[in-house]
Every structure is written in structure tokens, then in C-alpha cells.
C-alpha positions as CSV (number, residue, x, y, z in Angstrom):
1,M,13.5,-53.0,-94.3
2,S,9.9,-53.7,-93.7
3,M,8.7,-57.1,-92.5
4,K,6.7,-59.2,-95.0
5,L,3.8,-61.5,-94.1
6,V,5.9,-64.6,-93.3
7,A,8.1,-62.6,-90.9
8,I,5.0,-61.2,-89.2
9,V,3.6,-64.7,-88.8
10,N,6.9,-66.0,-87.4
11,S,7.1,-63.1,-84.9
12,V,3.5,-63.8,-83.7
13,R,4.5,-67.5,-83.2
14,Q,7.5,-66.4,-81.1
15,K,5.3,-64.2,-78.9
16,L,2.8,-67.1,-78.5
17,R,5.4,-69.5,-77.1
18,D,4.1,-71.9,-74.5
19,E,4.4,-69.7,-71.3
20,F,1.3,-71.1,-69.7
21,V,1.5,-74.8,-69.9
22,S,4.7,-76.6,-68.8
23,G,5.8,-79.2,-71.3
24,T,3.0,-78.5,-73.7
25,D,3.2,-76.6,-77.0
26,F,0.2,-74.9,-78.5
27,E,0.0,-74.8,-82.3
28,W,-1.8,-72.2,-84.3
29,K,-2.4,-72.9,-88.0
30,D,-1.0,-70.4,-90.5
31,D,-4.5,-69.8,-92.0
32,E,-5.8,-68.9,-88.5
33,L,-3.0,-66.4,-87.8
34,R,-3.3,-64.9,-91.3
35,L,-7.1,-64.2,-90.7
36,I,-6.4,-62.5,-87.4
37,I,-3.5,-60.5,-89.0
38,N,-5.9,-59.3,-91.7
39,D,-8.4,-58.2,-89.1
40,C,-5.8,-56.3,-87.1
41,L,-4.4,-54.8,-90.3
42,I,-7.9,-53.3,-91.0
43,D,-8.0,-51.8,-87.5
44,I,-4.6,-50.2,-88.1
45,S,-5.7,-48.9,-91.5
46,R,-8.8,-47.3,-90.0
47,V,-6.7,-45.1,-87.7
48,S,-3.6,-44.6,-89.8
49,P,-4.4,-45.5,-93.4
50,R,-2.1,-45.6,-96.5
51,I,-2.5,-42.4,-98.4
52,V,-2.6,-42.8,-102.2
53,R,-2.8,-40.0,-104.7
54,E,-5.3,-40.7,-107.4
55,V,-5.4,-38.7,-110.6
56,L,-9.0,-38.0,-111.9
57,P,-9.9,-36.1,-115.1
58,T,-12.3,-33.2,-114.4
59,V,-15.6,-32.6,-116.4
60,D,-16.1,-29.4,-118.3
61,E,-18.1,-26.9,-116.2
62,S,-18.6,-29.4,-113.4
63,K,-17.1,-29.7,-109.9
64,Q,-18.0,-33.3,-109.6
65,L,-15.6,-36.3,-110.0
66,A,-16.3,-39.9,-110.6
67,I,-14.7,-42.1,-107.9
68,N,-16.1,-45.5,-108.8
69,G,-12.8,-46.5,-110.5
70,I,-10.8,-46.0,-107.3
71,S,-10.0,-49.4,-105.7
72,D,-10.0,-50.0,-102.0
73,L,-11.1,-46.5,-101.2
74,M,-12.0,-45.9,-97.5
75,W,-12.4,-42.2,-97.5
76,I,-10.9,-39.1,-99.2
77,V,-8.5,-37.0,-97.2
78,R,-8.3,-33.9,-99.5
79,A,-8.3,-32.8,-103.1
80,E,-5.8,-30.8,-105.0
81,Y,-7.0,-28.5,-107.8
82,P,-5.6,-27.0,-109.9
83,V,-2.6,-29.3,-109.8
84,G,1.0,-28.3,-110.0
85,N,0.8,-25.1,-107.9
86,N,3.5,-24.3,-105.3
87,P,2.3,-24.4,-102.6
88,P,-0.4,-26.9,-103.5
89,S,-4.0,-25.8,-103.7
90,Y,-5.8,-28.2,-101.4
91,H,-9.6,-28.4,-101.0
92,N,-12.2,-30.4,-99.2
93,V,-14.6,-32.7,-101.1
94,E,-18.3,-33.6,-100.4
95,Q,-19.3,-37.1,-101.1
96,I,-22.6,-37.2,-103.1
97,D,-22.9,-41.0,-103.2
98,N,-20.6,-44.0,-103.6
99,E,-19.7,-43.0,-107.1
100,I,-19.5,-39.2,-107.1
101,V,-17.7,-36.5,-105.0
102,E,-17.9,-32.8,-105.5
103,L,-14.9,-30.4,-105.2
104,K,-15.5,-27.6,-102.7
105,I,-14.2,-24.9,-105.0
106,T,-15.6,-21.6,-106.3
107,S,-14.4,-21.9,-110.0
108,T,-15.3,-24.7,-112.4
109,P,-12.9,-26.8,-114.6
110,E,-12.6,-26.0,-118.3
111,A,-12.6,-28.5,-121.2
112,G,-9.4,-29.5,-123.0
113,T,-8.7,-31.9,-125.7
114,T,-8.2,-35.7,-125.7
115,G,-6.8,-38.2,-128.3
116,T,-4.5,-41.1,-128.8
117,L,-0.8,-41.2,-129.4
118,T,1.1,-42.3,-132.5
119,G,3.2,-45.4,-132.2
120,T,3.8,-47.8,-129.3
121,V,4.2,-46.5,-125.8
122,T,5.9,-48.6,-123.1
123,F,5.4,-48.0,-119.4
124,A,7.9,-49.3,-116.8
125,N,6.5,-50.4,-113.4
126,N,7.7,-48.3,-110.5
127,S,9.6,-45.9,-112.8
128,T,8.9,-42.4,-114.1
129,A,10.5,-43.2,-117.5
130,V,8.2,-43.9,-120.5
131,S,9.6,-44.9,-123.9
132,G,8.2,-45.0,-127.3
133,A,8.7,-46.7,-130.7
134,G,7.4,-44.8,-133.7
135,T,6.1,-42.1,-131.4
136,A,6.0,-38.3,-131.7
137,F,6.1,-37.2,-128.1
138,S,7.7,-33.9,-128.9
139,T,4.9,-32.7,-131.1
140,E,1.9,-34.5,-129.6
141,L,2.7,-34.0,-125.9
142,A,4.0,-31.4,-123.5
143,A,4.7,-30.9,-119.8
144,D,1.5,-31.0,-117.7
145,Y,-0.4,-33.1,-120.2
146,H,-1.7,-36.5,-119.0
147,I,-1.4,-39.9,-120.5
148,K,-3.0,-43.3,-119.7
149,K,-2.4,-46.8,-120.9
150,S,-5.4,-48.1,-122.9
151,T,-5.9,-51.0,-120.5
152,G,-5.1,-48.9,-117.4
153,T,-7.3,-46.9,-115.1
154,R,-4.7,-44.3,-113.9
155,W,-3.8,-41.0,-115.6
156,Y,-0.2,-39.8,-115.2
157,R,1.0,-36.2,-115.4
158,I,3.9,-35.6,-117.7
159,K,6.8,-33.8,-116.0
160,S,8.9,-33.4,-119.2
161,V,9.2,-34.6,-122.8
162,T,12.8,-35.6,-123.5
163,S,12.4,-36.5,-127.2
164,D,10.0,-38.1,-129.7
165,T,10.6,-41.5,-128.0
166,A,11.2,-40.6,-124.3
167,L,9.3,-38.7,-121.6
168,V,9.3,-38.4,-117.8
169,L,6.2,-38.8,-115.6
170,D,5.5,-36.7,-112.5
171,E,5.2,-40.0,-110.5
172,V,6.2,-43.6,-110.8
173,S,4.0,-45.7,-113.0
174,L,1.9,-48.5,-111.6
175,D,1.4,-49.9,-115.2
176,T,4.0,-51.9,-117.0
177,G,4.7,-53.1,-120.6
178,A,4.0,-51.9,-124.1
179,D,0.6,-50.6,-124.9
180,T,-1.2,-51.6,-128.2
181,V,0.1,-49.5,-131.1
182,S,-1.5,-46.0,-131.4
183,V,-4.1,-46.4,-128.6
184,T,-2.4,-44.9,-125.6
185,Q,-4.6,-42.0,-124.5
186,Y,-3.5,-38.4,-123.8
187,S,-5.5,-35.4,-122.4
188,T,-5.0,-31.7,-122.0
189,D,-8.1,-31.6,-119.8
190,E,-7.7,-30.4,-116.3
191,V,-7.3,-33.0,-113.6
192,A,-7.7,-33.1,-109.9
193,Y,-5.7,-35.1,-107.4
194,L,-7.6,-37.0,-104.7
195,Y,-5.5,-38.0,-101.7
196,C,-7.3,-41.3,-100.7
197,A,-7.2,-43.3,-97.5
198,K,-6.7,-47.0,-98.4
199,P,-6.0,-50.1,-96.3
200,H,-2.3,-51.1,-95.8
201,T,-1.0,-54.0,-97.8
202,L,0.9,-57.0,-96.3
203,T,1.9,-59.9,-98.6
204,E,4.7,-62.3,-99.1
205,S,6.6,-59.7,-101.1
206,A,5.4,-56.3,-100.1
207,S,4.4,-54.2,-97.1
208,T,3.3,-50.6,-96.5
209,L,3.6,-50.8,-92.7
210,N,6.2,-48.8,-90.8
211,P,8.0,-50.4,-87.7
212,I,5.5,-49.0,-85.2
213,M,2.6,-50.5,-87.1
214,E,4.4,-53.9,-87.4
215,S,4.8,-54.0,-83.6
216,L,1.2,-53.2,-83.1
217,L,0.1,-55.8,-85.6
218,I,2.2,-58.5,-83.9
219,L,0.8,-57.4,-80.5
220,G,-2.9,-57.5,-81.6
221,T,-2.6,-60.7,-83.5
222,S,-0.9,-62.6,-80.7
223,G,-3.5,-61.3,-78.2
224,Q,-6.5,-62.3,-80.3
225,A,-4.9,-65.7,-81.2
226,A,-4.5,-66.4,-77.4
227,I,-8.1,-65.4,-76.7
228,N,-9.4,-67.6,-79.5
229,R,-7.4,-70.6,-78.2
230,A,-8.6,-70.0,-74.6
231,Q,-12.2,-69.9,-75.7
232,S,-11.8,-73.1,-77.6
233,L,-10.3,-74.8,-74.5
234,I,-13.1,-73.8,-72.1
235,G,-15.5,-76.6,-71.7
236,S,-13.1,-79.1,-73.3
237,V,-10.7,-81.6,-71.7
238,N,-8.1,-79.4,-70.1
239,I,-4.6,-80.6,-71.0
240,G,-2.7,-78.0,-69.0
241,G,-4.4,-77.6,-65.6
242,A,-7.7,-76.0,-64.6
243,S,-6.3,-72.5,-64.8
244,T,-4.8,-72.7,-68.3
245,P,-7.7,-71.2,-70.3
246,A,-8.2,-68.4,-67.9
247,Q,-4.5,-67.6,-67.8
248,L,-4.3,-67.7,-71.6
249,Q,-7.4,-65.5,-72.0
250,A,-6.0,-63.0,-69.4
251,W,-2.7,-62.8,-71.2
252,G,-4.5,-62.4,-74.6
253,A,-6.7,-59.6,-73.1
254,T,-3.7,-57.8,-71.9
255,Q,-2.1,-57.9,-75.4
256,I,-5.3,-56.6,-76.9
257,Q,-5.4,-53.7,-74.4
258,L,-1.9,-52.8,-75.3
259,F,-2.9,-53.1,-79.0
260,R,-5.9,-50.7,-78.5
261,A,-3.7,-48.3,-76.5
262,G,-1.2,-48.3,-79.4
263,L,-4.0,-47.6,-81.9
264,S,-5.1,-44.7,-79.8
265,R,-1.6,-43.2,-79.9
266,L,-1.4,-43.9,-83.6
267,S,-4.7,-42.1,-84.3
268,G,-3.4,-39.1,-82.4
269,N,-1.3,-38.3,-85.5
270,R,-4.4,-38.0,-87.7
271,K,-5.7,-34.5,-88.2
272,S,-8.8,-33.3,-90.0
273,E,-8.0,-30.2,-92.0
274,V,-10.5,-27.7,-93.3
275,Y,-9.4,-26.1,-96.5
276,P,-10.9,-22.9,-98.0
277,E,-13.0,-22.9,-101.1
278,G,-11.1,-21.2,-103.9
């Protein structure tokens, strides 16, 4: 089970026990530790990001895709087009600007049809099941079509249509609840999958970190917190002896060195692939 934010903060506090000043406890405010945690989380994400598959509709006779709707995008690892092949057809992308990328492919996508579905479509968060009321999934949809909630930004590929009122998505839904009647969008247009590098998340209820990343996060946060405290003590009334700030700063620097070394090992797992145009 992954550690949530509170557990990370508590682990940092345990690592920051008063080892340097006999009989004196240092206290770090939660807000201070959370700011440092966020900075270290960004460092971890830069070398080993969270990879999220985004579904983007293609444009007829164009290799370009609009990426301005992708949240928290750091960079694009690879593209898949056409989708659904076994093995997958991966390609590189070229970033034109902050809003447009171009697929490095030789063919160009073709136009399909789009429209809205009859009835009320209900999405279930973190589930592949979609239900309908007064819907006609069997006649309006088919496997490999894509649907999108009217208030959503994400297209979902249909794996199978079970009945007029039930279908199964190819991936779990990030949307939830019933859509407005007869406005849920569908498309037979071709789509591309972009595998996007995004920052890891760490909140009171969720985390995308693995145990190695959690250990690094605790290490980096405790080291930086110690350095920050040592710097604040330098030049002020010393409550723990003349060597206290220097000892605290040295300990913190050692933790940061270990954190950086851990990041280096983590980044060793990241490879840059070159995919053929096709």
C-alpha cells in the first residue's frame, strides 16, 4: 500500500528527530515540510515521471495533434497510431509549439463521422463499465468507436458493446456520473494515443509513487529541511552549542547527496527510444 501525504510528513519528522542538540527538540511546521515535499516530488518526476495515456482525435489529412487540452504535461514519450494493433504501432512526435505536435508517420489520418448519442449515458469513475437509459448503443456504436462525456475532455475507446444500455471501455473512466440527455459525443474518427510524462501526485488520499520513490522523497525532504533550519540558526542566538548549525547543515547535505545519488539511479531506468516512421 502506498504512503499518502500524512504518512510521508510523519516519516520525515521521524528522520528529523533531535540528534544534534541534547535535550532540545526542533519543530518544523507542516506547511514548511509540505513545500519541501512538493519540490522533491518535482525532482523525482523529472527523472521518473508518471506516464499517462491521452486519447486525441486526429484531423483529416493532417499529422498534427492539439495538445493544449492535456493537463500537467511535461513531455511526450511516444505516440501510438493507428491504435489497437498488436504489437502496438509506436512513433515519435515533433513538438511544433506549446499547443501542437506532429506525428512522425508517413501516412495521414482519414476523416470519420461524429455525432451525439440518444438517451442518458452514465460513466463510472475508475471503471470500464458505461450504462445508459433510453440509449441505443447496439445500433449507434461499435467496438473501436470513441465516446466522450459532454463536459469531459477525454475520449474513451469502446472495447465492446454489450447491449443497447451497456458497453465496456478499453480503459477505466476518469469521468463519473450521468451526462445530460442526448449530448454524449461519439466519433468514428481515427485517434492517436500520446503517452505523456506528468508529475507524480501525492495527496491525503492518493499517491502514484512506488516504494523506492517514497524513500527518496523522505530522504530529500529531511535533508533540505535540515539545511533550511541550519541556515536560519546561523547568525542567531545558538540554543544548542556553537557547532549545532554546522552539524545540522552537514547532516542535511549528506541526505541531499544520498537523494541526488538515488535520483541518478532512478534516471538510469529511463530510455529514449527512436521509433520508425510508418
